[in-house]
KOLLO-713333 format. One line per field, with one value per residue: chain; y negated, x, z negated of N, C-alpha, C in turn; residue number from 1. Coordinates in pm, whole numbers. Layout:
REM residues N
chain <- (A / ...)
n.Y <- (Y / ...)
n.X <- (X / ...)
n.Z <- (Z / ...)
ca.Y <- (Y / ...)
ca.X <- (X / ...)
ca.Z <- (Z / ...)
c.Y <- (Y / ...)
c.X <- (X / ...)
c.Z <- (Z / ...)
n <- (NUM / ...)
***
This chain:
REM residues 232
chain <- (A / A / A / A / A / A / A / A / A / A / A / A / A / A / A / A / A / A / A / A / A / A / A / A / A / A / A / A / A / A / A / A / A / A / A / A / A / A / A / A / A / A / A / A / A / A / A / A / A / A / A / A / A / A / A / A / A / A / A / A / A / A / A / A / A / A / A / A / A / A / A / A / A / A / A / A / A / A / A / A / A / A / A / A / A / A / A / A / A / A / A / A / A / A / A / A / A / A / A / A / A / A / A / A / A / A / A / A / A / A / A / A / A / A / A / A / A / A / A / A / A / A / A / A / A / A / A / A / A / A / A / A / A / A / A / A / A / A / A / A / A / A / A / A / A / A / A / A / A / A / A / A / A / A / A / A / A / A / A / A / A / A / A / A / A / A / A / A / A / A / A / A / A / A / A / A / A / A / A / A / A / A / A / A / A / A / A / A / A / A / A / A / A / A / A / A / A / A / A / A / A / A / A / A / A / A / A / A / A / A / A / A / A / A / A / A / A / A / A / A / A / A / A / A / A / A / A / A / A / A / A / A)
n.Y <- (-3179 / -3360 / -3359 / -3587 / -3829 / -3793 / -3893 / -4096 / -4070 / -4305 / -4304 / -4474 / -4683 / -4936 / -5146 / -5031 / -5150 / -5443 / -5462 / -5421 / -5598 / -5788 / -5783 / -5792 / -6041 / -6076 / -5986 / -6103 / -6225 / -6304 / -6030 / -5868 / -5699 / -5398 / -5436 / -5230 / -5092 / -4859 / -4670 / -4566 / -4460 / -4611 / -4828 / -4969 / -5232 / -5566 / -5791 / -6014 / -6147 / -6222 / -6386 / -6451 / -6816 / -6797 / -6759 / -6621 / -6441 / -6343 / -6071 / -5888 / -5612 / -5684 / -5930 / -6209 / -6515 / -6804 / -6881 / -6886 / -6597 / -6629 / -6694 / -6628 / -6832 / -6699 / -6498 / -6691 / -6647 / -6446 / -6330 / -6068 / -5930 / -6087 / -6157 / -5865 / -5846 / -6024 / -5878 / -5694 / -5688 / -5778 / -5900 / -5947 / -5872 / -5823 / -5851 / -5684 / -5576 / -5311 / -5190 / -4887 / -4819 / -4605 / -4290 / -4377 / -4352 / -4293 / -4200 / -4015 / -4121 / -4259 / -4484 / -4712 / -4766 / -4768 / -4619 / -4580 / -4523 / -4690 / -4961 / -5093 / -5071 / -4911 / -4986 / -4838 / -4934 / -4744 / -4869 / -4878 / -4581 / -4208 / -3852 / -3748 / -3859 / -3805 / -3801 / -3728 / -3642 / -3591 / -3347 / -3272 / -3268 / -3560 / -3688 / -3986 / -4174 / -4400 / -4688 / -4596 / -4580 / -4561 / -4470 / -4462 / -4270 / -4400 / -4322 / -4111 / -3885 / -3970 / -3892 / -4080 / -4041 / -4098 / -3939 / -3962 / -4149 / -4414 / -4719 / -4735 / -4881 / -5014 / -5150 / -5275 / -5291 / -5445 / -5436 / -5547 / -5366 / -5336 / -5427 / -5433 / -5237 / -5028 / -4925 / -4868 / -4664 / -4439 / -4377 / -4152 / -4019 / -3897 / -4065 / -3954 / -3860 / -4043 / -4090 / -4061 / -3840 / -3744 / -3746 / -3464 / -3413 / -3231 / -3102 / -3132 / -3375 / -3543 / -3580 / -3710 / -3932 / -4066 / -4076 / -4295 / -4520 / -4561 / -4652 / -4924 / -5022 / -5174 / -5344 / -5248 / -5046 / -4897 / -4870 / -4683 / -4426 / -4339 / -4269 / -4086 / -3899 / -3795 / -3745 / -3517)
n.X <- (6772 / 6627 / 6680 / 6846 / 6635 / 6686 / 6613 / 6278 / 5997 / 5765 / 5409 / 5336 / 5234 / 5387 / 5292 / 5364 / 5381 / 5381 / 5615 / 5798 / 5751 / 5851 / 6130 / 6186 / 6226 / 6427 / 6667 / 6793 / 6974 / 7346 / 7422 / 7611 / 7926 / 7970 / 8107 / 8207 / 8479 / 8603 / 8423 / 8262 / 8218 / 8170 / 7887 / 7790 / 7607 / 7473 / 7235 / 7140 / 6895 / 6771 / 6988 / 7276 / 7324 / 7162 / 7249 / 7263 / 7477 / 7575 / 7601 / 7692 / 7630 / 7687 / 7711 / 7906 / 8000 / 7792 / 7556 / 7188 / 7005 / 6835 / 6576 / 6718 / 6709 / 6687 / 6478 / 6281 / 6155 / 6047 / 5731 / 5627 / 5802 / 5832 / 5575 / 5612 / 5857 / 5746 / 5483 / 5648 / 5742 / 5984 / 6324 / 6537 / 6852 / 6969 / 6881 / 6859 / 6848 / 6986 / 7188 / 7208 / 7363 / 7338 / 7489 / 7646 / 7818 / 7779 / 8020 / 8047 / 7993 / 8001 / 7798 / 7854 / 7705 / 7361 / 7149 / 6847 / 6841 / 7075 / 6995 / 6946 / 6867 / 6765 / 6592 / 6468 / 6314 / 6228 / 6241 / 6279 / 6356 / 6471 / 6410 / 6648 / 6821 / 7049 / 7010 / 7211 / 7174 / 7314 / 7385 / 7157 / 6894 / 6752 / 6438 / 6336 / 6019 / 5923 / 5760 / 5721 / 5822 / 6098 / 6274 / 6647 / 6864 / 7184 / 7434 / 7464 / 7646 / 7660 / 7549 / 7529 / 7442 / 7354 / 7209 / 7055 / 6841 / 6823 / 6857 / 6896 / 6674 / 6674 / 6485 / 6682 / 6628 / 6751 / 6750 / 6676 / 6573 / 6250 / 5945 / 5746 / 5868 / 5914 / 5643 / 5559 / 5792 / 5745 / 5504 / 5553 / 5777 / 5880 / 6022 / 6231 / 6353 / 6540 / 6742 / 7046 / 7263 / 7450 / 7813 / 7959 / 8198 / 8490 / 8534 / 8842 / 8911 / 8700 / 8839 / 9058 / 9007 / 8875 / 9084 / 9214 / 9082 / 9049 / 9297 / 9242 / 9072 / 8804 / 8455 / 8308 / 8488 / 8442 / 8213 / 8176 / 8322 / 8138 / 7930 / 8011 / 8071 / 7837 / 7666 / 7424)
n.Z <- (-4752 / -4488 / -4128 / -3929 / -3691 / -3329 / -3127 / -3015 / -2871 / -2817 / -2859 / -2640 / -2308 / -2091 / -1821 / -1524 / -1260 / -1365 / -1515 / -1277 / -1130 / -1271 / -1256 / -1046 / -1010 / -1110 / -946 / -711 / -907 / -1050 / -1149 / -1391 / -1468 / -1676 / -1985 / -2126 / -2006 / -1979 / -2015 / -1804 / -1456 / -1147 / -1048 / -1328 / -1468 / -1600 / -1710 / -1932 / -2118 / -2381 / -2600 / -2819 / -2806 / -2582 / -2316 / -2007 / -1904 / -2075 / -2232 / -2408 / -2686 / -2974 / -3191 / -3238 / -3458 / -3557 / -3370 / -3235 / -3165 / -2883 / -2618 / -2255 / -1971 / -1753 / -1865 / -1840 / -1678 / -1633 / -1722 / -1834 / -1958 / -2184 / -2272 / -2410 / -2521 / -2756 / -2858 / -3014 / -3352 / -3458 / -3530 / -3284 / -3179 / -2939 / -2611 / -2285 / -1915 / -1793 / -1537 / -1362 / -1109 / -759 / -804 / -984 / -1355 / -1646 / -1909 / -2174 / -2492 / -2832 / -2981 / -3264 / -3557 / -3483 / -3510 / -3674 / -3932 / -4017 / -4017 / -3830 / -3467 / -3159 / -2846 / -2535 / -2242 / -1955 / -1640 / -1336 / -1214 / -1164 / -1049 / -1089 / -1257 / -1514 / -1841 / -2124 / -2450 / -2772 / -2638 / -2572 / -2309 / -2208 / -2066 / -1966 / -1843 / -1609 / -1746 / -2001 / -2394 / -2540 / -2851 / -2917 / -3078 / -3105 / -3207 / -3179 / -2983 / -2635 / -2245 / -1951 / -1617 / -1282 / -1036 / -810 / -572 / -567 / -771 / -1099 / -1357 / -1699 / -1915 / -2242 / -2570 / -2884 / -3238 / -3549 / -3845 / -3982 / -4232 / -4030 / -3851 / -3960 / -4014 / -3777 / -3686 / -3893 / -3819 / -3635 / -3742 / -4040 / -4321 / -4465 / -4246 / -4145 / -4321 / -4400 / -4464 / -4766 / -4782 / -4865 / -5158 / -5269 / -5565 / -5662 / -5527 / -5570 / -5823 / -5788 / -5642 / -5913 / -6050 / -5951 / -5935 / -6230 / -6255 / -6130 / -6278 / -6332 / -6377 / -6172 / -6096 / -6293 / -6314 / -6078 / -6132 / -6362 / -6199 / -6037 / -6233 / -6314 / -6134 / -5990)
ca.Y <- (-3328 / -3353 / -3372 / -3701 / -3774 / -3857 / -3961 / -4103 / -4140 / -4398 / -4275 / -4599 / -4741 / -5046 / -5177 / -5051 / -5279 / -5610 / -5407 / -5430 / -5732 / -5907 / -5700 / -5805 / -6218 / -6119 / -5891 / -6162 / -6343 / -6222 / -5917 / -5867 / -5536 / -5380 / -5427 / -5117 / -5028 / -4743 / -4592 / -4523 / -4472 / -4645 / -4973 / -5046 / -5355 / -5602 / -5932 / -6094 / -6210 / -6281 / -6350 / -6583 / -6922 / -6798 / -6740 / -6500 / -6388 / -6308 / -5941 / -5825 / -5628 / -5738 / -6093 / -6322 / -6606 / -6839 / -6925 / -6783 / -6514 / -6695 / -6685 / -6698 / -6921 / -6577 / -6445 / -6777 / -6615 / -6325 / -6361 / -5974 / -5922 / -6209 / -6064 / -5741 / -5893 / -6095 / -5775 / -5641 / -5829 / -5752 / -5987 / -5928 / -5914 / -5842 / -5819 / -5693 / -5532 / -5274 / -5147 / -4757 / -4769 / -4475 / -4207 / -4398 / -4262 / -4331 / -4088 / -3931 / -4196 / -4305 / -4631 / -4715 / -4841 / -4844 / -4579 / -4669 / -4528 / -4791 / -5087 / -5147 / -4995 / -4968 / -4928 / -4841 / -4909 / -4760 / -4970 / -4789 / -4458 / -4081 / -3735 / -3713 / -3951 / -3732 / -3927 / -3651 / -3719 / -3517 / -3216 / -3235 / -3398 / -3636 / -3745 / -4087 / -4204 / -4577 / -4765 / -4520 / -4681 / -4462 / -4509 / -4368 / -4305 / -4409 / -4313 / -3958 / -3902 / -3953 / -3954 / -4106 / -4017 / -4124 / -3866 / -3998 / -4200 / -4556 / -4767 / -4673 / -4998 / -5040 / -5291 / -5236 / -5437 / -5402 / -5501 / -5516 / -5312 / -5424 / -5334 / -5348 / -5092 / -4889 / -4879 / -4798 / -4529 / -4378 / -4264 / -4052 / -3930 / -3897 / -4193 / -3864 / -3797 / -4164 / -4135 / -4021 / -3714 / -3800 / -3633 / -3371 / -3370 / -3092 / -3132 / -3219 / -3483 / -3624 / -3607 / -3788 / -4045 / -4086 / -4118 / -4428 / -4603 / -4577 / -4723 / -5045 / -5086 / -5300 / -5298 / -5184 / -4917 / -4804 / -4785 / -4533 / -4341 / -4298 / -4210 / -3943 / -3784 / -3761 / -3710 / -3427)
ca.X <- (6798 / 6609 / 6791 / 6855 / 6603 / 6793 / 6537 / 6135 / 5891 / 5686 / 5269 / 5223 / 5323 / 5382 / 5260 / 5457 / 5316 / 5445 / 5757 / 5867 / 5771 / 5969 / 6234 / 6217 / 6245 / 6603 / 6723 / 6891 / 7053 / 7433 / 7475 / 7765 / 7969 / 7937 / 8236 / 8348 / 8498 / 8669 / 8313 / 8202 / 8260 / 8107 / 7840 / 7684 / 7570 / 7335 / 7157 / 7079 / 6719 / 6794 / 7131 / 7336 / 7318 / 7080 / 7363 / 7235 / 7600 / 7626 / 7574 / 7765 / 7527 / 7730 / 7702 / 7971 / 7956 / 7636 / 7472 / 7092 / 6984 / 6733 / 6570 / 6773 / 6677 / 6615 / 6373 / 6144 / 6051 / 5979 / 5607 / 5546 / 5913 / 5825 / 5499 / 5663 / 5925 / 5652 / 5444 / 5751 / 5729 / 6099 / 6419 / 6591 / 6998 / 7042 / 6788 / 6929 / 6850 / 7085 / 7168 / 7305 / 7372 / 7332 / 7628 / 7734 / 7814 / 7826 / 8084 / 7977 / 8052 / 7905 / 7771 / 7804 / 7579 / 7282 / 7064 / 6727 / 6905 / 7175 / 6888 / 6933 / 6796 / 6768 / 6469 / 6455 / 6185 / 6267 / 6138 / 6308 / 6416 / 6440 / 6422 / 6791 / 6873 / 7038 / 7047 / 7195 / 7200 / 7350 / 7396 / 6995 / 6859 / 6626 / 6357 / 6238 / 6004 / 5872 / 5696 / 5738 / 5921 / 6168 / 6403 / 6738 / 7022 / 7296 / 7488 / 7516 / 7707 / 7491 / 7630 / 7401 / 7482 / 7217 / 7257 / 6936 / 6884 / 6788 / 6928 / 6826 / 6702 / 6584 / 6500 / 6710 / 6612 / 6862 / 6629 / 6664 / 6431 / 6199 / 5858 / 5677 / 5921 / 5869 / 5528 / 5596 / 5859 / 5695 / 5420 / 5633 / 5888 / 5888 / 6126 / 6335 / 6440 / 6600 / 6829 / 7184 / 7324 / 7537 / 7895 / 7975 / 8334 / 8532 / 8591 / 8932 / 8875 / 8650 / 8936 / 9156 / 8885 / 8859 / 9214 / 9258 / 8958 / 9075 / 9372 / 9175 / 9009 / 8703 / 8367 / 8233 / 8563 / 8405 / 8084 / 8143 / 8362 / 8056 / 7805 / 8050 / 8088 / 7710 / 7592 / 7397)
ca.Z <- (-4659 / -4330 / -4000 / -3851 / -3572 / -3228 / -3046 / -3024 / -2785 / -2914 / -2776 / -2590 / -2191 / -2024 / -1710 / -1434 / -1202 / -1425 / -1514 / -1175 / -1060 / -1338 / -1211 / -902 / -1041 / -1128 / -822 / -667 / -1010 / -1039 / -1199 / -1530 / -1538 / -1797 / -2070 / -2173 / -1852 / -1959 / -2024 / -1678 / -1328 / -1036 / -1105 / -1452 / -1496 / -1679 / -1751 / -2085 / -2178 / -2488 / -2618 / -2860 / -2730 / -2443 / -2236 / -1959 / -1881 / -2235 / -2226 / -2523 / -2789 / -3109 / -3190 / -3339 / -3488 / -3593 / -3256 / -3262 / -3044 / -2777 / -2461 / -2152 / -1865 / -1655 / -1945 / -1858 / -1538 / -1616 / -1776 / -1872 / -2051 / -2249 / -2348 / -2447 / -2668 / -2834 / -2926 / -3102 / -3423 / -3553 / -3499 / -3190 / -3167 / -2797 / -2496 / -2163 / -1796 / -1803 / -1431 / -1360 / -932 / -756 / -780 / -1111 / -1479 / -1839 / -1997 / -2323 / -2611 / -2927 / -3000 / -3398 / -3618 / -3370 / -3552 / -3741 / -4059 / -4036 / -4035 / -3703 / -3386 / -2995 / -2762 / -2425 / -2141 / -1795 / -1539 / -1219 / -1260 / -1057 / -1166 / -1026 / -1385 / -1645 / -1975 / -2237 / -2610 / -2842 / -2586 / -2527 / -2168 / -2238 / -1916 / -1971 / -1722 / -1628 / -1839 / -2114 / -2449 / -2626 / -2940 / -2905 / -3213 / -3009 / -3284 / -3134 / -2851 / -2513 / -2164 / -1831 / -1454 / -1160 / -885 / -736 / -451 / -635 / -939 / -1240 / -1441 / -1829 / -2015 / -2366 / -2673 / -2991 / -3343 / -3715 / -3943 / -4127 / -4286 / -3908 / -3769 / -4055 / -3975 / -3569 / -3648 / -3963 / -3771 / -3566 / -3811 / -4209 / -4380 / -4462 / -4111 / -4140 / -4408 / -4368 / -4617 / -4859 / -4770 / -5018 / -5192 / -5387 / -5773 / -5623 / -5392 / -5693 / -5977 / -5733 / -5686 / -6037 / -6137 / -5852 / -5975 / -6350 / -6200 / -6062 / -6426 / -6353 / -6426 / -6025 / -6075 / -6419 / -6248 / -6008 / -6205 / -6439 / -6116 / -5983 / -6317 / -6364 / -6060 / -5979)
c.Y <- (-3277 / -3396 / -3506 / -3712 / -3869 / -3939 / -3989 / -4132 / -4199 / -4310 / -4415 / -4622 / -4894 / -5055 / -5160 / -5131 / -5386 / -5598 / -5473 / -5551 / -5793 / -5840 / -5744 / -5987 / -6214 / -6065 / -5944 / -6221 / -6227 / -6138 / -5896 / -5734 / -5506 / -5391 / -5359 / -5047 / -4909 / -4632 / -4526 / -4559 / -4550 / -4806 / -4960 / -5202 / -5422 / -5749 / -5935 / -6167 / -6265 / -6245 / -6479 / -6703 / -6947 / -6810 / -6618 / -6363 / -6294 / -6144 / -5822 / -5751 / -5661 / -5874 / -6128 / -6420 / -6642 / -6893 / -6787 / -6702 / -6555 / -6652 / -6706 / -6742 / -6808 / -6539 / -6515 / -6751 / -6507 / -6264 / -6219 / -5956 / -6012 / -6146 / -5896 / -5767 / -5940 / -5960 / -5668 / -5726 / -5776 / -5844 / -5912 / -5946 / -5894 / -5790 / -5780 / -5609 / -5457 / -5166 / -4982 / -4755 / -4622 / -4401 / -4269 / -4302 / -4290 / -4200 / -4087 / -4036 / -4232 / -4484 / -4685 / -4805 / -4880 / -4740 / -4622 / -4653 / -4624 / -4938 / -5156 / -5053 / -5048 / -4879 / -4958 / -4802 / -4863 / -4822 / -4903 / -4629 / -4335 / -3949 / -3711 / -3770 / -3844 / -3771 / -3783 / -3695 / -3591 / -3361 / -3176 / -3321 / -3463 / -3717 / -3854 / -4153 / -4358 / -4582 / -4688 / -4612 / -4588 / -4569 / -4372 / -4383 / -4289 / -4372 / -4140 / -3911 / -3862 / -4009 / -3973 / -4071 / -4033 / -4016 / -3873 / -4093 / -4376 / -4591 / -4747 / -4817 / -5001 / -5149 / -5194 / -5314 / -5347 / -5514 / -5481 / -5485 / -5366 / -5346 / -5281 / -5249 / -4994 / -4815 / -4798 / -4669 / -4431 / -4329 / -4141 / -3956 / -3978 / -3981 / -4071 / -3836 / -3963 / -4177 / -4009 / -3915 / -3770 / -3700 / -3570 / -3347 / -3289 / -3169 / -3208 / -3341 / -3593 / -3673 / -3696 / -3939 / -4137 / -4139 / -4270 / -4557 / -4646 / -4656 / -4910 / -5108 / -5205 / -5272 / -5189 / -5078 / -4822 / -4733 / -4660 / -4429 / -4285 / -4235 / -4081 / -3871 / -3711 / -3715 / -3533 / -3300)
c.X <- (6746 / 6730 / 6732 / 6783 / 6685 / 6713 / 6347 / 6060 / 5741 / 5501 / 5226 / 5304 / 5285 / 5356 / 5369 / 5484 / 5427 / 5538 / 5847 / 5871 / 5846 / 6079 / 6290 / 6265 / 6382 / 6714 / 6795 / 7016 / 7198 / 7383 / 7603 / 7826 / 7968 / 8055 / 8302 / 8343 / 8552 / 8555 / 8229 / 8261 / 8148 / 8031 / 7731 / 7713 / 7439 / 7326 / 7088 / 6933 / 6698 / 6982 / 7179 / 7352 / 7262 / 7164 / 7326 / 7326 / 7664 / 7583 / 7598 / 7595 / 7540 / 7727 / 7798 / 7927 / 7770 / 7546 / 7347 / 7068 / 6869 / 6714 / 6672 / 6723 / 6593 / 6479 / 6284 / 6079 / 6003 / 5825 / 5603 / 5669 / 5897 / 5721 / 5527 / 5735 / 5823 / 5524 / 5532 / 5822 / 5857 / 6222 / 6528 / 6750 / 7050 / 6907 / 6844 / 6881 / 6968 / 7068 / 7271 / 7269 / 7371 / 7453 / 7711 / 7697 / 7882 / 7903 / 8037 / 8054 / 7971 / 7915 / 7728 / 7757 / 7430 / 7185 / 6938 / 6781 / 7015 / 7128 / 6844 / 6883 / 6810 / 6666 / 6451 / 6355 / 6282 / 6203 / 6177 / 6362 / 6421 / 6456 / 6547 / 6866 / 6882 / 7143 / 7083 / 7254 / 7195 / 7347 / 7256 / 6992 / 6727 / 6548 / 6270 / 6181 / 5958 / 5743 / 5691 / 5836 / 5999 / 6292 / 6505 / 6852 / 7168 / 7433 / 7587 / 7558 / 7611 / 7581 / 7474 / 7461 / 7344 / 7285 / 7152 / 6974 / 6818 / 6855 / 6853 / 6822 / 6595 / 6587 / 6565 / 6701 / 6710 / 6769 / 6695 / 6542 / 6406 / 6027 / 5774 / 5749 / 5883 / 5739 / 5507 / 5658 / 5818 / 5592 / 5434 / 5671 / 5863 / 6031 / 6252 / 6389 / 6527 / 6719 / 6981 / 7221 / 7447 / 7704 / 7950 / 8138 / 8361 / 8541 / 8717 / 8970 / 8807 / 8702 / 9020 / 9100 / 8919 / 8968 / 9263 / 9164 / 8988 / 9202 / 9349 / 9126 / 8905 / 8561 / 8298 / 8283 / 8472 / 8246 / 8044 / 8219 / 8249 / 7972 / 7883 / 8067 / 7957 / 7630 / 7561 / 7418)
c.Z <- (-4504 / -4227 / -3958 / -3708 / -3466 / -3145 / -3089 / -2899 / -2823 / -2790 / -2742 / -2417 / -2170 / -1883 / -1613 / -1318 / -1252 / -1423 / -1368 / -1079 / -1137 / -1259 / -1083 / -894 / -1033 / -1071 / -781 / -766 / -996 / -1165 / -1306 / -1534 / -1614 / -1870 / -2115 / -2045 / -1873 / -1989 / -1912 / -1586 / -1260 / -1126 / -1189 / -1479 / -1545 / -1674 / -1821 / -2070 / -2301 / -2549 / -2728 / -2739 / -2579 / -2301 / -2107 / -1903 / -2027 / -2308 / -2327 / -2657 / -2915 / -3085 / -3283 / -3360 / -3504 / -3513 / -3257 / -3118 / -2991 / -2661 / -2384 / -2075 / -1792 / -1703 / -1903 / -1748 / -1510 / -1748 / -1897 / -1934 / -2177 / -2362 / -2434 / -2563 / -2766 / -2910 / -3001 / -3210 / -3498 / -3522 / -3394 / -3200 / -3056 / -2694 / -2387 / -2073 / -1813 / -1657 / -1407 / -1207 / -896 / -755 / -906 / -1266 / -1544 / -1897 / -2120 / -2414 / -2711 / -2928 / -3187 / -3429 / -3578 / -3389 / -3651 / -3912 / -4089 / -4088 / -3949 / -3574 / -3215 / -2920 / -2622 / -2343 / -2012 / -1701 / -1379 / -1273 / -1165 / -1135 / -1111 / -1157 / -1500 / -1763 / -2070 / -2346 / -2702 / -2800 / -2514 / -2389 / -2209 / -2098 / -1991 / -1853 / -1703 / -1673 / -1978 / -2217 / -2554 / -2760 / -2934 / -3038 / -3125 / -3096 / -3281 / -2964 / -2710 / -2415 / -2043 / -1676 / -1364 / -1024 / -777 / -642 / -456 / -766 / -1006 / -1334 / -1594 / -1846 / -2159 / -2444 / -2837 / -3113 / -3451 / -3752 / -4020 / -4153 / -4139 / -3841 / -3834 / -4001 / -3834 / -3632 / -3761 / -3902 / -3694 / -3658 / -3986 / -4253 / -4411 / -4358 / -4041 / -4215 / -4399 / -4492 / -4691 / -4855 / -4896 / -5046 / -5288 / -5450 / -5722 / -5572 / -5532 / -5803 / -5891 / -5692 / -5804 / -6104 / -6054 / -5918 / -6138 / -6312 / -6203 / -6224 / -6405 / -6369 / -6286 / -6059 / -6204 / -6361 / -6183 / -6043 / -6300 / -6325 / -6074 / -6126 / -6389 / -6237 / -5990 / -5843)
n <- (1 / 2 / 3 / 4 / 5 / 6 / 7 / 8 / 9 / 10 / 11 / 12 / 13 / 14 / 15 / 16 / 17 / 18 / 19 / 20 / 21 / 22 / 23 / 24 / 25 / 26 / 27 / 28 / 29 / 30 / 31 / 32 / 33 / 34 / 35 / 36 / 37 / 38 / 39 / 40 / 41 / 42 / 43 / 44 / 45 / 46 / 47 / 48 / 49 / 50 / 51 / 52 / 53 / 54 / 55 / 56 / 57 / 58 / 59 / 60 / 61 / 62 / 63 / 64 / 65 / 66 / 67 / 68 / 69 / 70 / 71 / 72 / 73 / 74 / 75 / 76 / 77 / 78 / 79 / 80 / 81 / 82 / 83 / 84 / 85 / 86 / 87 / 88 / 89 / 90 / 91 / 92 / 93 / 94 / 95 / 96 / 97 / 98 / 99 / 100 / 101 / 102 / 103 / 104 / 105 / 106 / 107 / 108 / 109 / 110 / 111 / 112 / 113 / 114 / 115 / 116 / 117 / 118 / 119 / 120 / 121 / 122 / 123 / 124 / 125 / 126 / 127 / 128 / 129 / 130 / 131 / 132 / 133 / 134 / 135 / 136 / 137 / 138 / 139 / 140 / 141 / 142 / 143 / 144 / 145 / 146 / 147 / 148 / 149 / 150 / 151 / 152 / 153 / 154 / 155 / 156 / 157 / 158 / 159 / 160 / 161 / 162 / 163 / 164 / 165 / 166 / 167 / 168 / 169 / 170 / 171 / 172 / 173 / 174 / 175 / 176 / 177 / 178 / 179 / 180 / 181 / 182 / 183 / 184 / 185 / 186 / 187 / 188 / 189 / 190 / 191 / 192 / 193 / 194 / 195 / 196 / 197 / 198 / 199 / 200 / 201 / 202 / 203 / 204 / 205 / 206 / 207 / 208 / 209 / 210 / 211 / 212 / 213 / 214 / 215 / 216 / 217 / 218 / 219 / 220 / 221 / 222 / 223 / 224 / 225 / 226 / 227 / 228 / 229 / 230 / 231 / 232)
***
């Protein structure tokens, strides 16, 4: 079994001048403090560019309810951001600008079910950054430069600190895997590198599972028993 891919730097870049121009259009707007208040120190804030109901202050990455994820009013003034989003041919579940201010730190944490192997994923496009930003993913530093495009498997422990003299701002896009994204990702890595390893269980654990499944005695439970007894 291949190891899961932690990150991918895609072989294309975006126009840094146009990215920064769109950021300038929203700098005067009210940025919302990130909701995971225990996970950071200093100023970590966000503005939604696509969200449920099109609300610019809805910066949540996870959606609830049935409202469609649509453009916010703020995105309507950002022509280049819209152009980028149209290039990415997949369903977006959240699109935000994330700003980590000078001296701020995001503590080590995991974002569950945000690896490509889960059927969803997160893309980072750095707009403003500096050489003193320390992004650590699974104990390794990633250097993401302005205009680049990165996939980050946020299931792995990661942290960020900004020791530079300017705020760090990324365009962060969460989306749902499809055939178009498979073509994009599999140009950089093999499909096997996006498959979670099957947990190994002992013979004792397997026997206990079988006994409990026998008590349930449903067609589905009996099928699981069959699979457990016949797995290689």
